[in-house]
Backbone as numpy.savetxt, mean C-alpha at the origin, in Angstrom:
# Nx Ny Nz CAx CAy CAz Cx Cy Cz
26.69 -17.56 -3.32 25.43 -16.18 -3.42 26.68 -14.89 -3.10
26.24 -14.04 -4.09 26.61 -13.04 -3.81 26.14 -12.00 -2.79
27.20 -11.35 -2.51 27.16 -10.07 -1.32 26.88 -8.98 -1.61
27.62 -8.30 -2.92 27.63 -6.98 -2.94 26.97 -6.99 -4.57
25.96 -5.55 -4.67 25.81 -5.47 -5.91 26.18 -4.09 -5.89
24.92 -3.71 -7.32 24.91 -2.18 -7.66 23.28 -1.65 -6.53
22.94 -2.57 -6.54 21.33 -1.95 -5.84 20.41 -2.52 -5.25
20.63 -2.89 -3.86 19.16 -3.34 -2.89 18.19 -2.33 -3.10
16.85 -3.65 -3.25 15.57 -3.45 -3.52 15.10 -3.80 -1.71
14.26 -3.43 -0.83 14.45 -3.93 0.06 12.40 -3.91 -0.38
11.98 -4.72 -0.48 10.64 -5.13 -0.84 10.60 -5.77 -2.09
9.62 -7.27 -1.88 9.53 -7.44 -3.60 8.07 -7.74 -3.55
7.68 -6.69 -3.78 6.07 -6.48 -4.43 6.02 -5.79 -5.69
4.89 -5.69 -5.79 4.72 -4.36 -6.75 6.04 -3.56 -7.49
6.35 -2.72 -6.12 7.26 -1.53 -6.36 8.65 -1.83 -6.78
8.78 -3.13 -5.81 10.23 -3.42 -5.91 10.46 -4.27 -7.32
9.55 -5.21 -7.62 9.86 -5.71 -8.74 9.87 -4.93 -10.00
9.15 -4.13 -10.46 9.07 -2.81 -11.28 10.35 -2.18 -11.68
10.84 -2.09 -9.81 12.26 -1.25 -10.03 13.23 -2.10 -10.62
13.24 -3.20 -10.00 14.04 -4.69 -10.85 14.16 -4.64 -12.39
12.68 -4.41 -12.53 12.72 -4.85 -14.25 13.69 -3.53 -15.05
13.49 -2.40 -14.67 14.15 -1.13 -15.07 15.52 -1.39 -14.96
15.85 -1.62 -13.58 17.28 -1.71 -13.62 18.34 -3.00 -14.03
17.58 -4.48 -14.11 18.18 -5.49 -15.08 18.08 -4.75 -16.54
17.14 -4.32 -17.20 17.49 -4.51 -18.68 18.26 -3.51 -18.51
19.17 -2.38 -18.20 20.27 -1.74 -17.62 21.42 -2.38 -17.28
21.09 -3.71 -17.37 22.48 -4.58 -16.97 22.92 -4.50 -15.64
21.99 -3.89 -14.46 22.72 -3.40 -13.34 22.70 -5.29 -12.75
23.74 -4.63 -11.64 23.39 -5.83 -10.74 22.57 -5.79 -9.36
21.79 -5.98 -9.43 20.34 -5.67 -8.23 20.28 -6.74 -7.28
20.11 -7.20 -6.10 19.46 -7.52 -5.65 18.04 -7.44 -4.85
17.19 -7.99 -4.86 15.82 -7.70 -4.02 15.52 -9.20 -2.67
15.42 -8.14 -1.81 15.36 -8.88 -0.20 13.52 -8.81 -0.14
13.55 -9.59 0.27 11.55 -9.70 0.58 11.37 -10.67 1.31
10.34 -10.54 1.86 9.94 -11.17 3.36 8.51 -12.04 3.34
8.28 -11.79 2.47 7.05 -12.86 1.45 5.59 -12.00 2.09
5.62 -10.63 2.81 4.65 -10.58 3.75 3.67 -9.35 3.12
3.19 -8.85 1.42 2.86 -8.33 1.01 0.98 -7.67 2.01
1.16 -6.37 1.63 -0.03 -5.55 3.02 -1.63 -6.35 2.05
-1.73 -6.86 0.85 -2.71 -6.68 -0.33 -3.01 -8.87 0.05
-2.25 -9.20 0.75 -2.07 -10.37 0.97 -3.19 -11.59 0.86
-4.69 -11.21 1.66 -6.18 -11.31 1.53 -6.52 -10.74 1.19
-6.66 -10.17 -0.54 -7.44 -9.31 -1.43 -7.63 -10.27 -2.21
-8.49 -11.00 -2.57 -9.26 -11.85 -3.39 -8.60 -11.25 -5.15
-9.20 -9.96 -5.24 -8.61 -9.63 -6.25 -8.49 -8.35 -7.07
-6.82 -8.16 -7.73 -6.75 -6.97 -8.20 -7.32 -6.18 -8.96
-8.12 -4.92 -8.92 -8.38 -4.46 -10.09 -7.75 -2.47 -10.79
-8.03 -2.58 -11.57 -8.31 -1.30 -12.31 -6.44 -1.21 -12.08
-6.02 -2.41 -12.66 -4.15 -2.37 -13.12 -4.93 -3.18 -14.77
-4.30 -2.18 -15.40 -4.88 -2.88 -16.58 -3.97 -3.77 -17.52
-4.56 -4.83 -18.25 -4.27 -6.31 -18.08 -3.88 -7.07 -16.95
-4.43 -6.55 -16.16 -4.57 -7.23 -15.15 -5.53 -7.51 -14.54
-6.64 -6.73 -14.92 -8.00 -6.59 -13.99 -8.71 -8.00 -13.59
-9.27 -7.77 -12.64 -9.48 -8.72 -11.78 -8.49 -10.14 -11.33
-7.14 -9.99 -11.46 -6.48 -11.06 -11.28 -5.89 -11.69 -9.96
-5.68 -12.58 -9.24 -5.49 -12.38 -8.22 -3.95 -11.76 -7.12
-4.26 -11.20 -6.81 -2.78 -9.97 -6.43 -1.16 -11.69 -6.10
-1.97 -12.64 -6.07 -0.58 -13.73 -5.68 0.22 -14.07 -7.03
-1.00 -14.32 -8.41 -0.80 -14.42 -9.34 0.00 -13.41 -9.85
-0.44 -11.76 -10.02 0.43 -10.83 -10.82 1.97 -10.82 -10.22
2.51 -11.18 -8.79 3.15 -10.80 -8.09 4.09 -12.36 -9.01
3.91 -13.46 -8.44 4.64 -14.36 -8.89 4.88 -14.51 -10.33
4.20 -14.06 -11.48 4.31 -13.29 -13.10 5.59 -12.72 -12.79
5.22 -11.42 -12.13 5.84 -10.61 -12.67 7.40 -11.11 -11.89
7.13 -11.88 -10.90 8.90 -12.47 -10.47 9.06 -12.73 -11.61
8.66 -14.02 -12.28 9.03 -14.70 -12.95 10.07 -13.92 -13.85
9.09 -12.92 -14.11 9.93 -12.00 -15.48 11.34 -11.26 -15.26
10.78 -10.94 -13.81 12.20 -9.87 -13.53 13.28 -11.10 -13.40
13.23 -11.92 -13.21 14.31 -13.25 -12.60 14.85 -13.92 -13.85
14.19 -12.97 -15.13 15.00 -13.74 -16.40 15.82 -12.92 -16.68
16.15 -11.93 -16.13 17.33 -10.62 -16.32 18.37 -11.31 -15.52
19.27 -11.73 -15.59 20.43 -12.67 -15.30 21.15 -11.86 -14.37
20.96 -10.82 -14.15 22.30 -9.83 -12.78 20.47 -9.27 -11.54
20.12 -9.61 -11.77 18.72 -9.80 -10.64 19.00 -10.83 -10.06
18.92 -10.88 -8.95 18.99 -12.14 -7.73 17.39 -11.52 -6.92
17.10 -12.89 -6.41 15.90 -12.87 -5.32 16.21 -13.07 -3.92
16.48 -12.80 -2.70 16.19 -13.90 -1.44 15.03 -13.36 -0.65
14.52 -15.18 0.19 13.51 -14.95 0.86 14.08 -14.31 2.32
14.21 -13.37 2.41 14.49 -13.07 4.13 14.41 -11.62 4.01
14.02 -11.20 5.67 13.68 -10.11 6.56 15.03 -8.92 6.48
14.93 -8.04 5.56 16.32 -6.51 6.20 15.46 -6.26 7.31
16.63 -6.00 8.34 16.34 -5.90 10.15 17.04 -4.61 10.02
18.37 -4.52 9.42 19.72 -2.97 9.52 19.90 -3.17 8.48
20.30 -1.57 8.90 21.08 -1.29 7.53 21.80 0.39 7.94
23.03 0.49 7.47 24.02 1.49 7.86 24.80 2.44 6.51
25.05 3.10 6.99 26.05 3.72 5.12 27.24 2.83 5.71
27.98 3.00 3.76 29.18 2.42 4.42 29.91 3.63 3.41
31.35 3.08 3.22 32.49 3.75 2.56 32.23 4.32 1.01
30.98 3.17 0.71 30.92 2.94 -0.71 29.97 2.50 -0.93
28.67 3.33 -0.03 26.85 3.24 -0.39 26.85 2.60 0.92
26.03 1.37 0.96 24.94 0.66 2.29 25.29 -0.48 2.56
25.54 -0.87 3.78 25.23 -2.52 4.51 23.73 -2.79 4.77
23.07 -3.62 4.31 22.24 -4.15 5.05 21.97 -5.70 5.24
21.97 -5.49 6.65 21.74 -7.05 7.37 20.60 -8.02 7.45
20.40 -9.23 6.87 18.90 -9.48 7.12 19.25 -10.54 8.19
17.41 -10.82 8.32 16.88 -11.71 9.44 18.16 -12.94 9.48
18.62 -13.02 8.70 19.29 -14.33 8.45 21.00 -14.60 8.80
21.12 -13.27 8.88 22.54 -12.50 9.47 23.67 -12.63 8.25
22.94 -12.13 7.20 23.60 -12.14 6.28 23.83 -10.67 5.45
25.30 -10.32 5.55 25.58 -8.63 5.40 25.52 -8.41 3.64
24.67 -7.61 3.17 25.02 -7.18 1.76 24.93 -5.89 2.00
25.84 -5.46 0.42 26.26 -3.83 0.25 25.92 -3.62 -1.00
25.49 -2.64 -1.14 25.26 -1.92 -2.76 25.36 -0.43 -2.54
25.78 0.12 -3.60 26.30 1.64 -3.83 24.42 2.40 -3.49
23.51 2.03 -4.34 22.38 2.43 -4.15 21.48 1.85 -3.44
20.21 2.56 -2.72 19.00 1.92 -1.89 17.94 1.90 -2.25
16.70 1.19 -2.57 15.82 1.62 -2.79 14.41 0.60 -2.12
13.45 1.45 -1.23 12.71 1.30 -0.29 11.43 1.08 -0.98
11.17 -0.21 -1.28 9.81 -0.64 -1.66 9.06 -1.56 -0.39
8.96 -0.85 0.55 8.82 -1.71 1.91 7.47 -1.37 2.68
6.21 -0.58 1.21 4.70 -0.76 1.59 4.39 0.32 3.15
3.15 0.10 3.33 2.99 0.73 5.06 1.82 -0.72 5.96
2.00 -0.53 7.13 0.72 -1.55 7.93 -0.39 -1.05 8.40
-1.12 -1.21 8.13 -2.13 -0.86 8.38 -2.32 -0.68 9.61
-2.70 -0.20 11.09 -3.14 -0.21 12.30 -4.88 -0.33 12.22
-5.08 -1.91 12.49 -6.17 -2.32 12.23 -7.15 -2.39 13.57
-7.86 -1.86 13.86 -8.62 -1.97 15.00 -8.99 -2.97 15.54
-9.02 -3.60 17.09 -8.95 -4.89 17.67 -10.65 -5.39 17.33
-11.51 -4.56 16.86 -12.77 -4.95 16.57 -13.16 -5.96 16.44
-13.67 -6.76 16.47 -13.81 -8.59 16.10 -14.39 -8.22 14.61
-13.72 -9.14 13.62 -14.13 -8.91 12.31 -13.19 -7.96 11.75
-12.66 -7.09 11.60 -12.00 -6.26 11.09 -10.98 -6.31 9.94
-10.62 -7.39 10.73 -9.15 -7.95 10.63 -9.77 -8.90 9.23
-10.31 -10.02 9.51 -10.36 -11.20 8.50 -11.55 -10.35 7.33
-12.29 -9.29 7.44 -12.64 -8.92 6.37 -11.94 -7.46 5.45
-10.96 -7.31 6.05 -9.88 -6.01 5.15 -9.36 -6.25 4.38
-9.75 -5.68 3.37 -9.07 -6.17 1.83 -10.46 -6.73 1.11
-10.93 -7.13 1.69 -11.75 -8.21 1.02 -13.55 -7.79 0.89
-14.07 -7.52 2.13 -15.24 -6.21 2.58 -15.13 -5.08 3.09
-14.13 -5.18 3.90 -13.75 -3.83 4.30 -12.48 -3.05 3.27
-12.80 -2.30 2.59 -12.02 -1.99 1.41 -11.59 -0.31 1.68
-10.53 0.30 0.62 -9.98 1.66 1.36 -10.13 2.60 0.03
-10.63 1.60 -1.10 -10.27 2.59 -2.83 -11.39 2.20 -2.91
-12.66 3.25 -4.11 -13.36 3.31 -4.54 -12.85 2.73 -6.20
-11.72 3.15 -6.64 -10.81 2.74 -7.59 -10.51 1.39 -7.82
-10.01 0.91 -6.71 -9.93 -0.72 -6.78 -10.55 -1.87 -6.63
-11.78 -1.06 -5.38 -12.76 -2.04 -5.73 -14.17 -1.62 -5.32
-15.08 -0.63 -5.63 -15.72 -0.02 -6.00 -16.80 -0.46 -6.82
-16.45 -0.65 -7.98 -17.27 -1.37 -9.04 -17.93 -2.72 -8.45
-17.00 -3.89 -7.65 -17.15 -4.72 -7.09 -18.72 -4.91 -6.57
-18.90 -3.65 -5.95 -20.22 -3.42 -4.87 -20.45 -2.15 -5.38
-21.26 -2.29 -6.88 -21.94 -1.05 -7.38 -23.08 -1.38 -6.27
-23.71 -0.71 -6.48 -25.51 -0.61 -6.19 -25.74 -1.62 -5.13
-24.59 -1.91 -4.43 -24.81 -2.92 -2.73 -24.77 -1.77 -1.60
-25.45 -2.09 -1.04 -25.79 -1.59 0.79 -24.19 -0.98 1.35
-23.62 0.22 1.17 -22.25 0.21 1.68 -22.32 1.27 2.75
-21.39 1.37 3.79 -20.99 1.86 4.79 -19.72 2.39 4.66
-19.76 3.90 4.83 -18.32 4.62 4.95 -17.40 4.76 6.11
-16.53 4.04 7.02 -16.56 4.61 8.40 -15.74 5.56 8.17
-15.69 6.41 8.53 -15.23 8.16 8.70 -15.82 8.85 9.25
-15.22 10.09 9.04 -16.28 11.35 9.66 -15.25 12.25 9.27
-16.04 14.04 9.05 -15.98 14.92 8.53 -15.11 15.19 6.81
-14.01 15.65 6.90 -14.14 15.44 5.00 -13.57 14.27 4.62
-13.01 14.02 5.55 -13.02 12.24 4.66 -13.92 11.52 4.58
-14.68 11.76 5.13 -15.83 10.52 4.78 -16.76 11.96 3.51
-16.44 12.88 3.66 -17.72 13.57 2.97 -16.86 13.44 1.26
-15.37 12.86 1.10 -14.84 13.06 0.21 -15.11 11.85 -0.59
-15.05 10.65 0.04 -15.46 9.38 0.09 -16.52 8.79 -0.85
-17.54 9.38 0.61 -19.05 9.57 -0.04 -19.34 10.23 -1.10
-18.53 11.61 -2.01 -19.13 11.91 -2.92 -19.00 10.92 -4.12
-17.66 10.16 -4.01 -16.97 9.49 -5.23 -18.08 7.93 -4.71
-18.60 7.52 -3.81 -18.81 6.49 -3.75 -20.67 6.38 -4.22
-20.71 7.21 -4.18 -22.05 8.07 -4.64 -22.72 7.68 -5.60
-21.35 7.70 -7.03 -22.01 7.13 -8.14 -22.13 5.69 -8.25
-21.51 4.70 -7.14 -21.68 3.46 -7.44 -22.86 2.79 -6.67
-23.57 3.75 -5.79 -24.87 3.12 -5.20 -25.76 3.99 -4.32
-26.49 4.33 -4.48 -27.55 4.45 -3.59 -27.91 4.34 -1.94
-27.55 3.03 -1.67 -27.47 2.92 -0.84 -26.44 2.93 -0.09
-26.21 3.99 0.16 -24.83 4.70 1.01 -25.46 4.74 2.65
-24.48 4.47 3.04 -24.25 5.38 5.09 -22.82 5.58 5.29
-22.68 6.45 6.16 -21.99 7.16 6.64 -21.63 6.51 8.16
-20.95 5.82 8.72 -20.78 5.87 10.20 -19.59 6.21 10.03
-20.03 7.23 11.65 -18.69 8.16 12.16 -18.50 7.35 13.43
-18.87 6.57 14.37 -18.60 5.93 15.13 -18.05 6.86 16.09
-19.19 8.02 16.36 -19.14 9.02 17.33 -19.66 10.10 16.44
-19.75 11.34 17.39 -20.20 12.21 17.19 -19.94 13.06 15.90
-21.04 13.01 14.55 -20.41 13.26 13.43 -20.02 14.96 13.04
-18.90 14.71 12.43 -18.13 16.26 12.34 -17.79 16.66 11.37
-19.40 17.22 10.42 -19.59 18.18 9.31 -20.05 19.40 9.32
-19.77 20.24 8.22 -20.03 21.49 7.78 -22.05 21.26 7.56
-22.31 22.69 7.95 -23.53 22.79 7.37 -24.11 22.37 5.71
-22.84 22.68 5.24 -23.13 22.92 3.58 -22.74 21.61 3.36
-21.64 20.58 4.13 -21.49 19.20 3.98 -22.74 18.41 4.38
-23.88 18.70 5.56 -24.59 18.73 5.82 -25.56 18.10 4.96
-25.71 19.36 4.02 -26.74 19.65 2.83 -26.60 18.92 1.82
-25.39 18.53 1.39 -25.40 17.86 0.27 -25.24 16.79 0.79
-25.21 16.14 2.08 -25.23 14.40 2.31 -26.80 14.29 1.98
-27.68 15.63 3.00 -29.02 15.10 3.35 -29.74 15.03 1.33
-29.50 16.14 0.33 -29.62 16.19 -0.62 -29.31 14.72 -1.67
-28.52 13.93 -1.05 -27.87 12.75 -1.86 -28.85 11.78 -1.28
-29.52 11.57 -0.36 -30.08 10.77 0.94 -28.63 9.66 1.25
-27.51 10.06 1.71 -27.24 9.60 2.54 -27.17 10.04 4.39
-27.14 8.37 4.57 -27.43 8.99 6.08 -26.19 9.18 6.96
-26.08 9.20 8.02 -25.14 9.32 9.08 -26.11 8.56 10.21
-24.71 7.31 10.75 -25.00 6.64 12.35 -23.79 6.62 12.95
-23.73 6.90 13.99 -23.30 8.04 15.14 -22.62 6.68 16.05
-23.98 5.83 15.87 -23.02 4.71 16.93 -21.58 3.79 16.51
-21.24 3.32 18.07 -19.85 2.85 18.00 -20.27 1.22 17.07
-18.98 0.82 17.09 -18.96 -0.40 16.10 -18.73 -1.52 16.51
-19.20 -2.40 17.36 -18.97 -3.26 18.50 -17.93 -4.80 17.09
-18.27 -5.24 15.86 -18.53 -5.97 15.39 -18.68 -6.06 14.12
-18.22 -7.11 13.59 -18.34 -7.08 12.12 -18.90 -8.68 11.94
-20.25 -8.86 11.62 -20.38 -9.89 11.46 -20.15 -10.55 10.10
-19.22 -11.98 9.55 -19.05 -12.10 8.28 -19.15 -13.67 8.07
-18.73 -14.04 6.37 -18.51 -15.28 6.28 -17.26 -15.33 5.45
-15.80 -16.07 5.81 -15.23 -15.50 4.94 -14.76 -14.08 4.36
-15.07 -13.49 5.29 -14.59 -12.22 5.15 -14.93 -11.53 4.60
-16.19 -11.80 3.91 -17.60 -11.13 3.58 -18.56 -10.61 4.28
-18.69 -9.38 5.34 -19.41 -9.02 5.86 -21.20 -8.89 5.16
-21.78 -9.87 6.73 -22.78 -9.78 6.50 -23.75 -8.90 7.48
-23.86 -8.48 8.70 -23.75 -7.34 9.20 -23.25 -6.75 10.17
-23.32 -5.34 10.53 -22.68 -4.89 11.09 -23.43 -4.36 12.87
-23.13 -4.54 13.75 -23.38 -4.83 14.86 -22.82 -3.43 15.76
-23.53 -2.69 16.24 -22.94 -1.18 16.83 -23.09 -1.65 18.45
-22.64 -0.33 19.16 -22.22 -0.75 20.36 -23.70 -0.63 20.90
-24.79 -0.21 20.24 -26.14 -0.06 21.04 -27.22 -1.55 21.04
-26.45 -2.39 20.66 -27.12 -3.76 20.30 -27.69 -3.52 18.96
-28.22 -3.01 18.60 -28.86 -2.44 17.23 -28.15 -3.81 16.04
-28.34 -4.28 14.95 -27.98 -4.88 13.72 -28.11 -4.56 12.53
-27.38 -4.17 11.22 -27.69 -3.85 10.20 -27.09 -4.91 9.27
-27.15 -5.16 8.10 -27.03 -5.21 7.07 -26.01 -4.31 6.25
-25.36 -4.92 5.95 -23.93 -4.26 5.08 -23.14 -4.99 4.14
-23.06 -4.41 2.67 -22.24 -5.25 2.00 -21.05 -5.24 1.99
-20.42 -3.75 1.97 -19.39 -3.22 1.69 -19.09 -2.17 2.98
-17.59 -2.37 3.80 -17.83 -0.78 4.52 -16.09 -0.35 3.51
-15.79 0.85 3.52 -14.97 1.71 3.15 -14.34 2.16 4.62
-13.09 2.05 4.39 -12.02 2.34 5.79 -11.05 3.01 5.67
-10.51 3.92 6.27 -9.59 4.54 5.97 -8.71 4.31 7.57
-8.00 3.63 7.64 -7.30 2.82 9.13 -5.79 4.07 9.17
-5.51 4.27 10.36 -3.96 4.73 10.91 -3.00 4.00 10.21
-1.81 4.04 9.67 -0.90 3.51 9.34 0.51 4.06 9.96
1.57 2.81 9.90 2.82 3.35 10.59 4.18 2.65 8.82
5.01 3.41 8.57 6.09 2.53 8.18 6.03 0.67 8.03
6.04 -0.15 7.09 6.18 -1.46 7.44 7.58 -1.62 8.27
8.57 -0.87 7.73 9.96 -0.75 7.94 10.15 0.80 8.41
11.11 0.37 9.59 11.52 1.61 10.63 13.13 2.25 9.58
13.51 0.88 8.65 14.82 0.98 8.24 15.01 2.56 7.41
14.67 3.13 6.46 14.45 4.01 6.06 14.93 5.70 7.36
13.71 5.53 8.17 13.82 6.39 9.08 15.07 6.38 9.85
16.02 5.31 10.27 16.99 4.83 10.78 18.27 5.19 9.87
18.31 5.43 8.95 19.32 5.86 7.61 19.00 7.68 7.55
18.03 8.45 8.04 17.46 9.71 7.56 16.73 10.04 6.93
16.07 9.17 6.08 14.89 9.19 5.23 13.93 10.33 5.99
13.54 11.18 5.73 12.54 12.18 6.29 11.11 11.67 5.59
10.58 11.82 6.60 8.65 11.58 6.42 7.64 12.48 6.16
6.75 12.57 5.78 6.12 13.61 5.39 4.76 14.08 6.89
4.32 14.59 6.77 3.20 15.05 7.68 2.28 13.79 7.98
2.46 13.16 7.00 1.50 12.14 6.85 1.61 10.93 7.10
3.10 10.61 7.27 3.98 9.71 7.59 4.38 8.97 6.37
4.16 9.52 5.41 4.92 8.57 3.57 6.21 9.09 3.78
6.59 8.16 3.35 8.56 8.34 3.05 8.59 9.41 2.09
9.16 10.88 2.33 9.16 12.70 1.03 10.72 11.69 0.40
9.55 11.86 -1.08 10.62 11.79 -2.00 10.17 12.91 -2.93
10.90 13.64 -4.04 11.05 13.99 -5.15 10.18 13.77 -6.18
9.93 13.88 -6.79 9.13 13.91 -8.58 9.83 12.72 -8.61
11.03 12.21 -9.14 12.04 11.12 -9.12 12.20 10.14 -8.14
11.40 9.84 -7.22 11.17 8.63 -6.47 12.70 8.92 -4.96
12.86 10.32 -5.37 14.64 10.54 -4.69 13.96 10.60 -3.13
14.43 9.99 -2.14 14.37 10.32 -0.54 15.47 11.50 -0.74
15.25 12.13 0.98 16.18 13.14 1.59 17.27 12.63 1.85
17.48 11.24 1.62 18.97 11.16 2.11 19.36 10.67 0.30
20.58 10.95 0.36 21.92 11.21 -1.02 21.47 9.25 -1.20
21.12 8.84 -2.30 21.52 7.21 -2.37 20.48 6.42 -2.28
18.78 7.31 -1.47 18.34 6.04 -1.66 16.56 6.69 -2.26
16.00 5.65 -2.85 15.39 6.08 -3.21 13.99 5.45 -2.33
13.01 5.69 -2.74 11.43 5.44 -2.34 10.31 4.71 -2.78
9.76 3.93 -3.13 8.36 3.86 -4.06 8.01 2.53 -3.39
6.21 3.12 -4.19 5.34 2.10 -3.67 4.60 2.72 -2.30
3.73 1.79 -1.47 2.49 1.98 -1.06 3.66 3.39 0.24
4.67 2.61 0.20 5.37 3.82 1.71 6.10 4.92 1.53
5.21 5.57 -0.24 5.49 6.83 -0.29 4.73 7.78 -1.04
3.88 7.00 -1.76 2.32 7.39 -2.73 1.19 7.51 -1.68
0.20 8.90 -1.68 -1.12 8.33 -1.48 -2.26 7.83 -1.57
-1.65 8.01 -3.37 -2.90 6.87 -4.04 -2.30 5.11 -3.99
-3.23 4.59 -3.10 -2.51 3.21 -2.79 -3.21 2.17 -4.21
-2.58 1.65 -4.82 -2.52 1.03 -5.89 -1.52 0.08 -6.10
-2.12 -1.23 -7.01 -0.49 -1.96 -7.72 0.00 -1.03 -8.91
-1.14 -0.17 -9.92 -1.17 0.69 -10.64 0.20 2.14 -10.26
-0.37 2.51 -9.18 0.43 3.22 -9.64 1.98 2.91 -8.38
2.03 1.95 -7.49 3.10 1.26 -7.21 4.37 0.84 -8.52
3.75 0.20 -9.32 4.02 -0.03 -10.40 4.90 0.81 -11.13
3.70 1.83 -11.20 4.81 3.03 -12.07 5.89 4.34 -11.02
5.57 3.60 -10.17 6.82 4.30 -8.92 8.07 3.45 -9.18
7.73 2.51 -8.82 8.51 1.89 -9.09 9.44 1.63 -10.02
8.70 1.75 -11.61 9.56 1.67 -12.86 10.48 2.85 -12.79
9.65 4.08 -11.72 10.60 5.47 -11.81 11.83 5.51 -11.25
11.29 4.85 -9.72 12.71 4.35 -9.06 13.85 3.75 -9.75
13.81 2.99 -10.19 14.64 2.02 -10.47 15.59 2.62 -11.60
14.40 3.66 -12.93 15.02 4.46 -14.31 16.47 5.48 -13.20
15.60 6.07 -12.00 16.11 7.08 -11.63 17.57 7.11 -10.93
17.62 5.00 -10.38 18.57 4.88 -9.49 19.89 4.90 -10.37
19.55 4.02 -11.69 20.22 3.89 -13.08 20.98 5.06 -13.50
19.96 6.29 -13.46 20.39 7.28 -14.53 21.98 8.21 -13.33
21.75 7.80 -11.56 22.66 8.36 -10.82 24.03 7.75 -11.01
23.46 6.00 -11.20 24.70 5.21 -11.01 26.01 5.58 -12.55
25.12 5.90 -13.53 25.66 5.67 -15.30 26.48 7.57 -14.67
25.68 8.25 -14.15 26.40 9.88 -14.12 27.84 10.08 -13.20
27.78 8.91 -11.88 28.82 8.54 -11.43 29.79 7.88 -12.32
29.19 6.88 -12.67 30.24 5.69 -13.75 31.11 6.34 -15.27
30.12 7.36 -15.60 30.37 7.60 -17.14 31.80 8.46 -16.96
């Protein structure tokens, strides 16, 4: 096994594999380190990604990995990157297996970790019928009874989008609602009800919601819930190396996916607000190309 590369990519899902393809096609020596814990691993189908609409996420990843590894300068290791530091010639990444790899450039495609409440049923339904994005999931639940578990501006924004997909729409604020008079007027005009009761449980069958149980004991049938849970970076390595985060908790990058730390790029969910397979692939492709451009500038 080689220990030294031009680029190490931490994270081997859509963004990481896309970055690796761009680099492999430029004959760069690349190592992908991935632990196999993609955040959408229990989502049954991926959507809104042209040529792959409706395909299971694992199938997309498997095909992408097969194609990327056709480029002989790209290696893949199933391991977890647990530490990283700067070196005289770039960076050193240590894995859980206590192997140290070095590279001139780093690309973090490490994703986010959703902080899902311990409310019964939430985790089981996440990515299946408790969903985050109308573009990724909304069409499949069109014309169905749908809840938006949010409050204030976020709930209003989601309601405006989802309202086009169903006329059975409710906002579940799980506490006192917080809307301006103008927002309430528009919600009322579109017959969108507001429910302020806390949610105590989601009754489901294999991840598909059947009923929502409220704290007051009331049960209400739903087919889908939109929810925007808090999140944190899946990996602490970028921050440990000095990469700045935005006020919303994403890795701060410029228009070329370059972080605030020289020699380090980030792509995918860890650095873009629009979480989708298509956006992850696009940002990964750009990160790979820009890492190659830096290497070219330094070596030419």
